[in-house]
C-alpha positions in Angstrom: -11.5 -16.8 15.0 -14.9 -15.2 14.5 -17.1 -16.1 11.6 -16.9 -12.6 10.2 -14.7 -12.0 7.2 -11.1 -11.1 8.1 -11.2 -8.1 5.7 -13.7 -5.3 6.1 -14.4 -3.2 3.0 -15.9 0.2 3.3 -16.7 2.3 0.2 -17.0 6.0 1.1 -19.1 8.4 -1.0 -16.1 10.4 -2.2 -14.6 7.3 -3.9 -12.2 6.4 -1.1 -12.3 2.7 -0.1 -11.0 1.6 3.3 -9.7 -2.0 3.7 -9.4 -3.1 7.3 -7.8 -6.3 8.4 -10.0 -7.6 11.2 -8.4 -10.6 12.9 -6.8 -8.8 15.8 -6.5 -11.8 18.1 -4.0 -13.2 15.7 -2.4 -9.9 14.7 -4.0 -9.9 11.3 -1.9 -12.7 9.5 -2.2 -13.3 5.8 -4.2 -16.5 6.1 -5.5 -18.5 3.1 -9.0 -17.1 3.8 -7.8 -13.5 4.0 -5.7 -14.0 0.8 -8.7 -15.3 -1.1 -10.8 -12.3 0.0 -8.0 -9.9 -0.8 -7.8 -11.3 -4.3 -11.5 -10.9 -4.9 -11.4 -7.4 -3.5 -8.5 -6.3 -5.6 -10.3 -7.5 -8.7 -13.4 -5.7 -7.8 -11.5 -2.4 -7.1 -9.6 -2.6 -10.4 -13.0 -2.7 -12.1 -14.6 0.2 -10.0 -14.9 3.3 -12.3 -15.5 5.7 -9.4 -12.6 4.6 -7.2 -10.4 7.6 -6.2 -8.1 6.2 -3.5 -7.6 3.2 -1.2 -6.6 3.1 2.5 -5.3 -0.1 4.1 -5.3 -0.5 7.9 -5.6 -3.2 10.6 -7.5 -3.5 13.9 -5.8 -4.3 17.2 -2.1 -4.3 18.0 -1.0 -5.0 14.4 -1.3 -3.6 11.0 -0.4 -7.1 9.6 1.9 -9.7 11.0 2.7 -11.2 7.6 2.3 -14.7 6.3 0.6 -17.3 8.5 3.5 -19.3 9.9 1.5 -22.5 10.2 0.4 -22.3 6.5 4.0 -21.4 5.6 5.2 -24.5 7.4 2.7 -26.6 5.5 4.3 -25.4 2.2 7.6 -26.8 3.4 6.2 -30.3 3.3 5.1 -30.0 -0.3 8.6 -30.2 -1.8 10.5 -27.4 -3.6 8.5 -27.1 -6.9 5.2 -27.0 -5.1 6.4 -24.6 -2.4 7.8 -22.3 -5.1 4.5 -22.2 -7.0 2.5 -21.7 -3.8 4.7 -18.8 -2.5 4.9 -17.1 -5.8 1.2 -17.1 -6.2 0.7 -16.0 -2.6 3.0 -13.0 -2.9 1.8 -12.0 -6.3 -1.7 -11.9 -5.1 -0.9 -9.5 -2.3 1.2 -7.3 -4.5 -1.8 -6.7 -6.9 -2.4 -3.6 -4.8 0.4 -2.1 -6.9 -1.8 -2.6 -10.0 -4.6 -0.3 -8.7 -4.6 2.9 -10.8 -5.4 5.2 -7.8 -3.3 6.3 -4.8 -3.0 3.7 -2.1 -2.3 4.6 1.5 -1.1 2.4 4.4 -2.3 3.4 7.9 0.1 1.4 10.0 -1.5 1.8 13.4 0.3 -1.3 14.8 3.1 -3.7 14.0 3.9 -4.4 10.4 6.2 -7.4 10.1 7.6 -9.5 7.3 5.2 -9.6 4.4 3.0 -7.2 6.4 5.8 -4.6 6.0 6.1 -5.5 2.4 2.4 -4.8 1.9 2.8 -1.4 3.5 5.8 -0.8 1.2 3.7 -1.8 -1.8 1.3 1.1 -1.1 2.1 4.5 -2.5 2.0 6.3 0.9 2.6 5.1 4.4 1.9 6.6 7.8 2.7 4.8 11.1 2.1 5.0 14.8 5.2 6.3 16.6 5.3 3.1 18.8 4.5 0.6 16.1 7.2 -1.9 15.2 8.2 -2.4 11.6 10.7 -4.7 10.1 11.4 -7.7 8.0 12.8 -10.4 10.4 12.9 -13.2 7.8 16.5 -14.2 8.5 15.5 -14.5 12.2 13.1 -17.2 11.2 15.6 -19.0 8.9 13.9 -17.6 5.8 15.0 -15.6 2.8 12.9 -12.5 2.4 9.8 -12.8 0.2 7.1 -10.6 -1.4 9.7 -8.5 -3.2 10.9 -7.1 0.1 14.4 -6.8 -1.1 13.3 -4.5 -3.9 10.5 -2.6 -2.0 12.7 -1.9 1.0 15.6 -0.7 -1.1 13.2 1.6 -3.0 12.0 3.1 0.3 15.2 3.6 2.2 18.0 3.0 -0.2 20.2 -0.1 -0.6 22.6 0.5 2.3 19.7 0.8 4.9 17.9 -2.1 3.3 21.0 -4.2 3.8 21.1 -3.3 7.4 17.4 -4.1 8.1 17.3 -7.3 6.0 20.6 -8.8 7.1 19.9 -8.3 10.8 16.1 -8.7 10.7 15.9 -5.7 13.0 12.6 -4.1 14.0 12.4 -0.3 14.3 9.8 1.9 15.8 7.4 4.0 13.8 9.3 7.1 14.8 12.6 5.6 13.6 10.9 4.3 10.4 9.9 7.9 9.6 13.5 9.1 10.2 14.7 6.3 7.8 12.1 7.1 5.1 10.4 3.8 5.6 7.2 5.7 6.3 6.3 9.3 5.4 5.4 10.3 8.9 4.9 8.9 12.4 2.0 10.0 14.5 0.3 9.1 17.8 -1.5 5.8 17.4 -4.9 7.4 17.7 -4.2 9.8 14.8 -2.8 7.5 12.2 -6.0 6.4 10.5 -7.5 9.8 10.5 -4.4 11.3 9.0 -4.2 8.6 6.3 -7.9 9.2 5.5 -7.3 13.0 5.2 -4.5 12.2 2.7 -6.7 9.9 0.8 -9.5 12.5 0.8 -7.0 15.1 -0.7 -6.1 12.7 -3.5 -9.8 11.8 -4.1 -10.7 15.5 -4.4 -8.1 16.0 -7.2 -8.8 15.4 -10.9 -9.1 11.6 -11.3 -7.5 11.3 -14.7 -4.6 13.6 -13.7 -4.0 11.6 -10.6 -4.1 8.2 -12.4 -1.7 9.4 -15.1 0.6 10.9 -12.5 0.7 7.6 -10.6 1.5 5.8 -13.9 4.4 8.2 -14.5 5.8 7.7 -11.0 5.5 3.9 -11.4 8.3 4.1 -13.9 10.8 4.4 -11.1 13.5 7.0 -11.3 13.5 8.1 -14.9 16.1 10.4 -16.5 15.0 13.9 -17.3 14.6 12.9 -21.0 12.4 9.9 -20.1 10.3 12.1 -17.8 9.8 14.7 -20.6 8.8 12.0 -23.0 6.1 10.6 -20.7 4.9 14.1 -19.7 4.6 15.1 -23.4 2.2 12.2 -23.8 0.2 12.5 -20.5 -0.1 16.3 -20.0 -1.8 17.0 -23.4 -4.4 14.4 -22.5 -5.3 16.2 -19.3 -5.4 19.6 -21.1 -8.3 18.4 -23.2 -10.5 17.4 -20.2 -13.4 19.2 -18.6 -11.7 18.8 -15.3 -8.8 21.0 -16.5 -11.2 23.8 -17.5 -12.9 23.4 -14.2 -9.6 23.6 -12.4 -8.7 26.9 -14.1 -12.2 28.3 -13.5 -12.0 27.4 -9.8 -8.6 29.0 -9.4 -9.8 32.2 -11.0 -13.0 32.2 -8.9 -11.1 31.4 -5.7 -13.1 28.3 -4.8 -12.5 24.6 -4.5 -12.7 22.8 -7.9 -15.5 20.2 -8.5 -13.9 17.5 -10.6 -16.0 14.9 -12.2 -13.5 12.7 -14.1 -14.6 14.0 -17.5 
């Protein structure tokens, strides 16, 4: 492995941050080193006031191949309590992407397997290469699924399809994943990142407070109509009082793109 960091972080001028896994020779596994860098990066992004959206992608033939199997095997030798503590901390660290207050987009240009698939599922939006392979083959390794895959997969495709994918450990193509609802759209491999960036740019161009509050509302899962109305009665009046709302109305009347500042 090269001496460079396994995670490249690019901050774009419009508030979009691109996170790129960069250990292609090993298909971008979640090594201890990468996990530590991910933890630091998530903390930094949570504290970034100008952050508008995040795109996660990987170099080479894989988006992310999941947990490093060698390190996972080491956990086996620690005994049950230590293994439980290690895996719980590991998975919770990776799932901190769900705590970011801005839209997160997975650009799955290559294979996303096991915890790598769970990471893509933890993002708000997902776009995959048509020929990429996606799946959670935990049972094929003698493992129970981890990283909340049982919940995240069921949320994406429904419980019956999640049962099929988890109980068989089956891998599906990006095209099939789009048909199942596992990803939002499948594209030619050379278009996936560009498309994901375009989506992130759209979110970044919208009013920041409105986007963050909308993400908070959606994070409540599938609310009843009454629950949705209760949340919206709290959140929408907040946005009505902002300069961005006034700018949005002016821009609509003047037939021009709005220039939102977050105020």
